N, C-alpha and C positions, 0 to 999 in steps of 0.2 A: 683259318685266319683270313679275315677279309679287309681290305685297305682301300681308303680314299687314293687318288693318284696326285693331283695338283695340292701342293702344300704338305704333302705326306712322302710319296715316293720321289717328289721333286720340291724344289724349294718355293714353289708357288708362282714363279714367274713364268709367263708364257711370251716369247719372243717370235716376232715377225719380221722376216727380211723385206727388203724392198719389192720383191716378188709375191708378197703374202704368204711364203712359206714359213710354217709354224716350225719351232724347235723347242725341246725340253731337255733338261740336263737330269740324268738319273745317277745317283752315287752307287759305285761298284760294290760298296760293302752291303748295301740294301739288296742287291742282286746275289751276293753270296749268303746273305741271311736267308734269302727265299729258297736258294737250293738247300741250305742246311735244314730248314724247315720240312722241305719235301723229303729229303734224305731221312729225316725223322720219321717218316711216314704220314704226315699231315698235308693237307690240300691248302692252297693259297688262292685267292680270289681277288680281284680289284673291281671296284665300282665308282664310276665317275660320271659326273654331269656331263662333261664335254667328250667329244668323240674325236679321235685322231689316229691316224695310221702309225704314228710314232708309239702310241700306247699299244697297238696290236703288235707291233714289231717287238717291243720289249717283252711283253706278255708271252709270245711265241718262243722268244730267245731263252727264256726263264722256265718254260713249261708251266705257265700259271694256269690253273684248272678252270676258274672261272672269270670271265671278262665281260663285265656289263658297262657299256659306255652309252652316253645320251640319256642317262637315267634322270627322271624328273624327281622321283622319290626314292631314295636310297633304301629306306625300310622296305617298300615293296619289292625291290630288286633282292633284297636279302630274304624276304620271305619265300621268293620264288626259288633261290638256292636252297634254302633250308627244306622246301617241299620236294626238290629234286633229289636232295641227298637223304631225306627220311631222318633229318635232324632237328633237335630243339635248339631255340636261341642260345641256351646256357652251354652248348657244346662248341660255340664259336666266339672268337674275340674279333673286335674291330679297331682298326687305327684310323683315326680320323684327326681334323685340325679346324674344322669351322662349323657354322650353323647347320648346314643341312646333313652334318653327321651326328648331331646331338642325340636324336631318338636312337640311332644304332648304337651309339656309346652307352646309352641307358638300358637298352634292351637286351644286349648280347650278354654272354657269361662274364666277359671281361673286356671292358672299354679301355682303350688306350688312346690318349691324346700326346701329340708330339709338342716338344718344349715351346715351341712358339705358336701354338695353338690359340685361338681367341679365349677369352676367360670363360665364356658359356661353355665351350667344348672341354675345357679343362675341369670345370665344375661338375660335368655330366661323367668324366672318366674315372675309372676305378685307379688308373696308375698314369703317370706322366713320365715320357722319356725325358733324359737330360739333353739328348740331340734334338736339333730342329730338324723340321720335315725337309727331305732332300739332302740331310747330312749324316746319313746312317741310323736314323730313328727306327727304321723297320728292322734293321739288323740288330739294334739294341733291344727291341721288343722280343725278337726271336729268341735271342741269348738269354733273356731274362726268364722267358716262359720255360724254355728247355732246361734250364739249370735248375729250376723249381720242380719241374717233372723228374729230375734225376737222369736227363737223357742227353745232356750236353756232351758227355764224352762219348756217347755212341754216335752223335752228328758228327763229332770231329773225327771219327774212324774214317769218313769218306777221304780225309786229307792227311791220311798216313798216321792217324792215331796220335796226333800231335799233343795230346793231354798228358 
């Protein structure tokens, strides 16, 4: 699973304080969703046009396998990841919210747009979350896919078999 950051893992707002220090807010359920995804044996990656230490920190905290920041063309970055993994586009899903995500949403095996994505991204996606970006949309996508794979109960075993 590959995901955009701003507008997907965050609500899309970027805040700067008076000293120019940037902050972003991530939803804890998305973090747990990424951990569940990894526990189910899948890799997770982020691809973003912006670069920030905040994203590096969050990716390290969650053990995210692929981190591509400062990306001009997201499809080129995805192609690089696919080559590194020896994988085909239909073996990946991508979660996006805006115009730079459209090609990825169309070209991967399963394109997911968040609920508050732009209309063009929604039209390019195979599925649209009911949650907005930064409000648990990634967790919703993980749960949706793992349930359809019949792997949700196994993923829950990491949390004491709560199924």
